[in-house]
C-alpha positions as CSV (number, residue, x, y, z in Angstrom):
1,X,-0.2,0.1,-0.1
2,X,1.5,3.5,-1.2
3,X,1.8,6.2,1.9
4,X,2.3,9.6,1.7
5,X,3.3,11.7,4.7
6,X,3.6,15.4,4.1
7,X,5.0,17.7,6.2
8,X,6.8,21.4,6.7
9,X,4.1,23.7,6.5
10,X,3.9,26.8,8.6
11,X,3.3,30.3,8.8
12,X,6.1,32.5,7.0
13,X,6.3,36.1,6.2
14,X,6.3,37.5,2.4
15,X,9.6,36.9,1.1
16,X,10.6,34.0,3.1
17,X,11.0,30.3,2.7
18,X,10.0,26.9,3.6
19,X,10.4,23.4,2.6
20,X,8.2,20.7,2.4
21,X,8.6,17.0,2.3
22,X,6.7,14.1,1.1
23,X,7.7,10.9,2.6
24,X,6.7,7.8,0.6
25,X,6.5,4.2,1.2
26,X,5.0,1.4,-0.6
27,X,6.0,1.8,-4.2
28,X,6.1,-1.3,-6.3
29,X,7.7,0.4,-9.2
30,X,10.9,2.6,-9.5
31,X,9.2,4.7,-12.5
32,X,6.8,7.0,-10.7
33,X,6.0,11.0,-10.7
34,X,5.8,12.7,-7.4
35,X,3.5,15.7,-7.7
36,X,2.9,18.5,-5.5
37,X,-0.3,20.4,-5.5
38,X,-2.1,23.1,-3.6
39,X,-5.5,24.3,-2.7
40,X,-6.1,27.5,-1.7
41,X,-9.1,28.7,0.3
42,X,-12.4,28.4,-1.8
43,X,-10.4,27.6,-4.9
44,X,-9.4,24.1,-6.9
45,X,-6.7,21.8,-6.2
46,X,-4.1,22.9,-8.8
47,X,-0.9,21.4,-9.6
48,X,2.4,23.0,-8.4
49,X,5.6,21.0,-9.5
50,X,6.5,17.2,-10.1
51,X,9.6,15.0,-10.6
52,X,10.1,11.8,-12.4
53,X,11.8,9.3,-10.2
54,X,13.3,7.6,-13.3
55,X,15.7,10.5,-14.2
56,X,14.7,13.1,-12.0
57,X,12.9,15.4,-14.8
58,X,11.1,18.4,-13.1
59,X,8.2,20.5,-14.2
60,X,6.9,23.6,-12.8
61,X,3.4,25.6,-13.0
62,X,4.2,28.9,-14.2
63,X,3.2,30.6,-11.0
64,X,6.1,29.0,-9.1
65,X,8.7,28.7,-11.6
66,X,12.1,30.4,-10.7
67,X,10.7,30.1,-6.9
68,X,10.1,26.8,-6.1
69,X,12.4,23.7,-6.2
70,X,11.3,20.0,-6.4
71,X,13.7,17.2,-5.6
72,X,14.1,13.8,-4.4
73,X,16.6,12.0,-1.9
74,X,15.9,8.3,-2.8
75,X,17.8,7.0,0.1
76,X,15.0,8.6,2.5
77,X,12.3,7.9,-0.2
78,X,11.3,11.5,0.2
79,X,10.6,14.4,-2.6
80,X,11.0,18.1,-1.2
81,X,9.4,21.3,-2.3
82,X,11.7,24.1,-1.6
83,X,9.9,27.4,-1.8
84,X,11.5,30.7,-1.9
85,X,10.5,34.2,-2.2
86,X,7.0,33.5,-0.9
87,X,4.2,35.3,-1.6
88,X,0.7,35.5,0.2
89,X,-1.2,34.0,-2.9
90,X,1.1,31.0,-2.1
91,X,-1.1,30.2,0.8
92,X,-2.6,26.9,0.7
93,X,-2.6,23.5,1.7
94,X,0.1,21.5,-0.3
95,X,-0.5,18.0,-0.8
96,X,2.0,15.6,-2.6
97,X,0.3,12.8,-5.1
98,X,1.7,9.8,-6.5
99,X,-0.9,7.9,-8.9
100,X,-3.9,7.7,-7.3
101,X,-2.3,8.2,-3.8
102,X,-2.7,11.6,-1.8
103,X,-0.9,12.7,1.1
104,X,-2.8,14.4,3.8
105,X,-1.5,17.9,3.2
106,X,0.3,20.6,5.0
107,X,-0.9,24.3,5.5
108,X,1.4,27.0,4.1
109,X,0.3,30.7,5.4
110,X,2.0,33.6,4.0
111,X,1.4,36.7,5.6
112,X,1.8,40.1,4.0
């Protein structure tokens, strides 16, 4: 059974940084894509970034490109989302996802 544990959220001032972690277990394949999504209050959940396990190819939504970096530590089965230059509009619950499996979400609040 695939399990995803997201953590690292918190309250930060605009311009600050946070690093989210997604600890994963239960994969039966080495070829998978881990994605980060976010859902702001009253809005739909949207994709933020993703990384492919097979070659570490990364992709980013335009709204975070140049500010966020997704990376993986295969030894720890953990995917990170380093978020820099945070803006109030980055406030959301952040989720990690692999296939049909979602982590529980971690809240990021950016104050102006």
